[in-house]
VOFI-822561 format. One record per residue (C-alpha): residue number from 1; x, y, z. Coordinates in steps of 0.001 Angstrom, whole numbers, plus 500000, padded with zeros to 6 digits. Example, Ala and Ser with C-alpha at 12.3 -4.5 7.8 and 13.67 -1.06 7.14 Angstrom:
VOFI-822561
<atom><loba>1</loba><xx>512300</xx><yy>495500</yy><zz>507800</zz></atom>
<atom><loba>2</loba><xx>513670</xx><yy>498940</yy><zz>507140</zz></atom>
This chain:
VOFI-822561
<atom><loba>1</loba><xx>186322</xx><yy>719517</yy><zz>074714</zz></atom>
<atom><loba>2</loba><xx>183066</xx><yy>719090</yy><zz>072954</zz></atom>
<atom><loba>3</loba><xx>180124</xx><yy>716684</yy><zz>073334</zz></atom>
<atom><loba>4</loba><xx>178931</xx><yy>715584</yy><zz>070021</zz></atom>
<atom><loba>5</loba><xx>176497</xx><yy>712622</yy><zz>069875</zz></atom>
<atom><loba>6</loba><xx>177538</xx><yy>709945</yy><zz>067552</zz></atom>
<atom><loba>7</loba><xx>176326</xx><yy>710300</yy><zz>064049</zz></atom>
<atom><loba>8</loba><xx>174555</xx><yy>707424</yy><zz>062314</zz></atom>
<atom><loba>9</loba><xx>177196</xx><yy>705079</yy><zz>061019</zz></atom>
<atom><loba>10</loba><xx>176041</xx><yy>701752</yy><zz>059385</zz></atom>
<atom><loba>11</loba><xx>179331</xx><yy>700038</yy><zz>060152</zz></atom>
<atom><loba>12</loba><xx>179247</xx><yy>701184</yy><zz>063833</zz></atom>
<atom><loba>13</loba><xx>175550</xx><yy>700079</yy><zz>063992</zz></atom>
<atom><loba>14</loba><xx>176334</xx><yy>696721</yy><zz>062474</zz></atom>
<atom><loba>15</loba><xx>179032</xx><yy>695676</yy><zz>064988</zz></atom>
<atom><loba>16</loba><xx>177728</xx><yy>697357</yy><zz>068053</zz></atom>
<atom><loba>17</loba><xx>175044</xx><yy>694708</yy><zz>068846</zz></atom>
<atom><loba>18</loba><xx>177544</xx><yy>691981</yy><zz>068416</zz></atom>
<atom><loba>19</loba><xx>180006</xx><yy>693590</yy><zz>070866</zz></atom>
<atom><loba>20</loba><xx>177151</xx><yy>694267</yy><zz>073308</zz></atom>
<atom><loba>21</loba><xx>176172</xx><yy>690553</yy><zz>073130</zz></atom>
<atom><loba>22</loba><xx>179638</xx><yy>689685</yy><zz>074281</zz></atom>
<atom><loba>23</loba><xx>179160</xx><yy>691878</yy><zz>077455</zz></atom>
<atom><loba>24</loba><xx>181247</xx><yy>694893</yy><zz>076189</zz></atom>
<atom><loba>25</loba><xx>180483</xx><yy>698334</yy><zz>074727</zz></atom>
<atom><loba>26</loba><xx>181877</xx><yy>699727</yy><zz>071633</zz></atom>
<atom><loba>27</loba><xx>183716</xx><yy>702992</yy><zz>072503</zz></atom>
<atom><loba>28</loba><xx>185169</xx><yy>703852</yy><zz>069037</zz></atom>
<atom><loba>29</loba><xx>185380</xx><yy>702629</yy><zz>065568</zz></atom>
<atom><loba>30</loba><xx>187806</xx><yy>704180</yy><zz>063128</zz></atom>
<atom><loba>31</loba><xx>188096</xx><yy>703345</yy><zz>059405</zz></atom>
<atom><loba>32</loba><xx>191222</xx><yy>703972</yy><zz>057327</zz></atom>
<atom><loba>33</loba><xx>191359</xx><yy>703353</yy><zz>053642</zz></atom>
<atom><loba>34</loba><xx>194746</xx><yy>702823</yy><zz>052015</zz></atom>
<atom><loba>35</loba><xx>195511</xx><yy>701918</yy><zz>048453</zz></atom>
<atom><loba>36</loba><xx>195564</xx><yy>698228</yy><zz>049088</zz></atom>
<atom><loba>37</loba><xx>194025</xx><yy>697758</yy><zz>052504</zz></atom>
<atom><loba>38</loba><xx>191106</xx><yy>698740</yy><zz>054699</zz></atom>
<atom><loba>39</loba><xx>192150</xx><yy>699218</yy><zz>058328</zz></atom>
<atom><loba>40</loba><xx>189482</xx><yy>699156</yy><zz>061054</zz></atom>
<atom><loba>41</loba><xx>190419</xx><yy>700071</yy><zz>064648</zz></atom>
<atom><loba>42</loba><xx>187888</xx><yy>699037</yy><zz>067297</zz></atom>
<atom><loba>43</loba><xx>188058</xx><yy>700136</yy><zz>070969</zz></atom>
<atom><loba>44</loba><xx>185865</xx><yy>698224</yy><zz>073336</zz></atom>
<atom><loba>45</loba><xx>185185</xx><yy>698609</yy><zz>077091</zz></atom>
<atom><loba>46</loba><xx>183745</xx><yy>696640</yy><zz>079963</zz></atom>
<atom><loba>47</loba><xx>183757</xx><yy>697001</yy><zz>083683</zz></atom>
<atom><loba>48</loba><xx>186932</xx><yy>695449</yy><zz>085100</zz></atom>
<atom><loba>49</loba><xx>189762</xx><yy>694254</yy><zz>083076</zz></atom>
<atom><loba>50</loba><xx>189796</xx><yy>693749</yy><zz>079294</zz></atom>
<atom><loba>51</loba><xx>192358</xx><yy>691089</yy><zz>078344</zz></atom>
<atom><loba>52</loba><xx>193695</xx><yy>689653</yy><zz>075035</zz></atom>
<atom><loba>53</loba><xx>191075</xx><yy>686956</yy><zz>075109</zz></atom>
<atom><loba>54</loba><xx>188276</xx><yy>689600</yy><zz>075251</zz></atom>
<atom><loba>55</loba><xx>189879</xx><yy>691424</yy><zz>072239</zz></atom>
<atom><loba>56</loba><xx>190208</xx><yy>688140</yy><zz>070386</zz></atom>
<atom><loba>57</loba><xx>186511</xx><yy>687206</yy><zz>071015</zz></atom>
<atom><loba>58</loba><xx>185403</xx><yy>690622</yy><zz>069603</zz></atom>
<atom><loba>59</loba><xx>187758</xx><yy>690244</yy><zz>066646</zz></atom>
<atom><loba>60</loba><xx>186363</xx><yy>686772</yy><zz>065687</zz></atom>
<atom><loba>61</loba><xx>182653</xx><yy>687853</yy><zz>066291</zz></atom>
<atom><loba>62</loba><xx>182763</xx><yy>691083</yy><zz>064123</zz></atom>
<atom><loba>63</loba><xx>185052</xx><yy>689826</yy><zz>061372</zz></atom>
<atom><loba>64</loba><xx>182250</xx><yy>688122</yy><zz>059335</zz></atom>
<atom><loba>65</loba><xx>180230</xx><yy>691367</yy><zz>059376</zz></atom>
<atom><loba>66</loba><xx>183197</xx><yy>693436</yy><zz>058321</zz></atom>
<atom><loba>67</loba><xx>183994</xx><yy>691000</yy><zz>055501</zz></atom>
<atom><loba>68</loba><xx>180440</xx><yy>691462</yy><zz>054315</zz></atom>
<atom><loba>69</loba><xx>180721</xx><yy>695192</yy><zz>054465</zz></atom>
<atom><loba>70</loba><xx>184059</xx><yy>695091</yy><zz>052424</zz></atom>
<atom><loba>71</loba><xx>183818</xx><yy>692243</yy><zz>050045</zz></atom>
<atom><loba>72</loba><xx>187102</xx><yy>691331</yy><zz>048346</zz></atom>
<atom><loba>73</loba><xx>188983</xx><yy>694065</yy><zz>050266</zz></atom>
<atom><loba>74</loba><xx>192190</xx><yy>693349</yy><zz>052296</zz></atom>
<atom><loba>75</loba><xx>191105</xx><yy>693892</yy><zz>055829</zz></atom>
<atom><loba>76</loba><xx>193212</xx><yy>694669</yy><zz>058864</zz></atom>
<atom><loba>77</loba><xx>191139</xx><yy>694663</yy><zz>062061</zz></atom>
<atom><loba>78</loba><xx>192618</xx><yy>695868</yy><zz>065363</zz></atom>
<atom><loba>79</loba><xx>190668</xx><yy>695496</yy><zz>068668</zz></atom>
<atom><loba>80</loba><xx>191863</xx><yy>697127</yy><zz>071827</zz></atom>
<atom><loba>81</loba><xx>190788</xx><yy>698385</yy><zz>075161</zz></atom>
<atom><loba>82</loba><xx>190716</xx><yy>702084</yy><zz>076038</zz></atom>
<atom><loba>83</loba><xx>193984</xx><yy>701641</yy><zz>077909</zz></atom>
<atom><loba>84</loba><xx>194938</xx><yy>702875</yy><zz>081308</zz></atom>
<atom><loba>85</loba><xx>195554</xx><yy>706459</yy><zz>080395</zz></atom>
<atom><loba>86</loba><xx>193132</xx><yy>706882</yy><zz>077407</zz></atom>
<atom><loba>87</loba><xx>192873</xx><yy>710394</yy><zz>076227</zz></atom>
<atom><loba>88</loba><xx>189160</xx><yy>711046</yy><zz>075760</zz></atom>
<atom><loba>89</loba><xx>188447</xx><yy>712537</yy><zz>072329</zz></atom>
<atom><loba>90</loba><xx>184814</xx><yy>713589</yy><zz>072843</zz></atom>
<atom><loba>91</loba><xx>182609</xx><yy>714066</yy><zz>075826</zz></atom>
<atom><loba>92</loba><xx>180145</xx><yy>711660</yy><zz>074367</zz></atom>
<atom><loba>93</loba><xx>182564</xx><yy>708856</yy><zz>075064</zz></atom>
<atom><loba>94</loba><xx>182593</xx><yy>709655</yy><zz>078806</zz></atom>
<atom><loba>95</loba><xx>179326</xx><yy>707841</yy><zz>079576</zz></atom>
<atom><loba>96</loba><xx>181274</xx><yy>704547</yy><zz>079326</zz></atom>
<atom><loba>97</loba><xx>183508</xx><yy>705530</yy><zz>082251</zz></atom>
<atom><loba>98</loba><xx>180993</xx><yy>706692</yy><zz>084917</zz></atom>
<atom><loba>99</loba><xx>182354</xx><yy>705543</yy><zz>088243</zz></atom>
<atom><loba>100</loba><xx>185908</xx><yy>705610</yy><zz>087019</zz></atom>
<atom><loba>101</loba><xx>188859</xx><yy>707997</yy><zz>087711</zz></atom>
<atom><loba>102</loba><xx>189098</xx><yy>710885</yy><zz>085384</zz></atom>
<atom><loba>103</loba><xx>191528</xx><yy>713787</yy><zz>085130</zz></atom>
<atom><loba>104</loba><xx>190652</xx><yy>716958</yy><zz>083224</zz></atom>
<atom><loba>105</loba><xx>192993</xx><yy>719718</yy><zz>082083</zz></atom>
<atom><loba>106</loba><xx>190934</xx><yy>722932</yy><zz>082779</zz></atom>
<atom><loba>107</loba><xx>191411</xx><yy>726151</yy><zz>080751</zz></atom>
<atom><loba>108</loba><xx>189918</xx><yy>728329</yy><zz>083382</zz></atom>
<atom><loba>109</loba><xx>192547</xx><yy>727487</yy><zz>086006</zz></atom>
<atom><loba>110</loba><xx>195304</xx><yy>726043</yy><zz>083718</zz></atom>
<atom><loba>111</loba><xx>195607</xx><yy>722967</yy><zz>085869</zz></atom>
<atom><loba>112</loba><xx>194382</xx><yy>719430</yy><zz>086166</zz></atom>
<atom><loba>113</loba><xx>191319</xx><yy>718492</yy><zz>088185</zz></atom>
<atom><loba>114</loba><xx>190672</xx><yy>714821</yy><zz>088951</zz></atom>
<atom><loba>115</loba><xx>188100</xx><yy>712721</yy><zz>090671</zz></atom>
<atom><loba>116</loba><xx>185631</xx><yy>709928</yy><zz>090063</zz></atom>
<atom><loba>117</loba><xx>183262</xx><yy>710537</yy><zz>087183</zz></atom>
<atom><loba>118</loba><xx>179721</xx><yy>710793</yy><zz>088559</zz></atom>
<atom><loba>119</loba><xx>177679</xx><yy>711940</yy><zz>085640</zz></atom>
<atom><loba>120</loba><xx>177785</xx><yy>712965</yy><zz>082029</zz></atom>
<atom><loba>121</loba><xx>175386</xx><yy>715082</yy><zz>079997</zz></atom>
<atom><loba>122</loba><xx>175533</xx><yy>717245</yy><zz>076834</zz></atom>
<atom><loba>123</loba><xx>176459</xx><yy>720277</yy><zz>078893</zz></atom>
<atom><loba>124</loba><xx>179321</xx><yy>718878</yy><zz>081099</zz></atom>
<atom><loba>125</loba><xx>180351</xx><yy>716395</yy><zz>083752</zz></atom>
<atom><loba>126</loba><xx>180444</xx><yy>715981</yy><zz>087500</zz></atom>
<atom><loba>127</loba><xx>183511</xx><yy>714671</yy><zz>089197</zz></atom>
<atom><loba>128</loba><xx>183558</xx><yy>713555</yy><zz>092927</zz></atom>
<atom><loba>129</loba><xx>186642</xx><yy>714677</yy><zz>094779</zz></atom>
<atom><loba>130</loba><xx>186527</xx><yy>713298</yy><zz>098218</zz></atom>
<atom><loba>131</loba><xx>183153</xx><yy>714660</yy><zz>099629</zz></atom>
<atom><loba>132</loba><xx>183123</xx><yy>717567</yy><zz>097070</zz></atom>
<atom><loba>133</loba><xx>181198</xx><yy>717451</yy><zz>093729</zz></atom>
<atom><loba>134</loba><xx>182842</xx><yy>719501</yy><zz>090980</zz></atom>
<atom><loba>135</loba><xx>180701</xx><yy>720487</yy><zz>087943</zz></atom>
<atom><loba>136</loba><xx>182780</xx><yy>721015</yy><zz>084792</zz></atom>
<atom><loba>137</loba><xx>181181</xx><yy>722361</yy><zz>081526</zz></atom>
<atom><loba>138</loba><xx>182863</xx><yy>721065</yy><zz>078391</zz></atom>
<atom><loba>139</loba><xx>183879</xx><yy>724684</yy><zz>077563</zz></atom>
<atom><loba>140</loba><xx>186521</xx><yy>724624</yy><zz>080321</zz></atom>
<atom><loba>141</loba><xx>187882</xx><yy>721122</yy><zz>079601</zz></atom>
<atom><loba>142</loba><xx>190848</xx><yy>721315</yy><zz>077286</zz></atom>
<atom><loba>143</loba><xx>191486</xx><yy>717489</yy><zz>077496</zz></atom>
<atom><loba>144</loba><xx>190468</xx><yy>714598</yy><zz>079676</zz></atom>
<atom><loba>145</loba><xx>192096</xx><yy>711183</yy><zz>080368</zz></atom>
<atom><loba>146</loba><xx>191374</xx><yy>708127</yy><zz>082406</zz></atom>
<atom><loba>147</loba><xx>193144</xx><yy>708289</yy><zz>085654</zz></atom>
<atom><loba>148</loba><xx>193300</xx><yy>705099</yy><zz>087764</zz></atom>
<atom><loba>149</loba><xx>194940</xx><yy>706940</yy><zz>090607</zz></atom>
<atom><loba>150</loba><xx>191577</xx><yy>708581</yy><zz>091383</zz></atom>
<atom><loba>151</loba><xx>189889</xx><yy>705263</yy><zz>092010</zz></atom>
């Protein structure tokens, strides 16, 4: 796994404050251009449970900005939560999940290590397993996913 800070993205920067104003954080925004349609997938997070109503509120709040960004285009906007077993694509995303359960597949031992995510920085993460703190550099993490069984 790698830790790559988010690059400047005008679209992300445009909708992120709106989502933050709704009490959520923007985890990921992906844009797909087809021949006849622009598809935008937005993943949002907040502590606790994200329901359909939360996703709907985000959709309605960001749609006017997206329509301004893509005038005259056929837009398809999908808003979702990270999901119970989200596969984390980049270490930078992990700061949203501090205090949550996380499982990491480690290349150094060819096995999973799980625990509560305690901290995230550009070099690695710290998981709490019972009373033990486990430091994992990104170089040994092949993949990571949210793991509610650790909570």
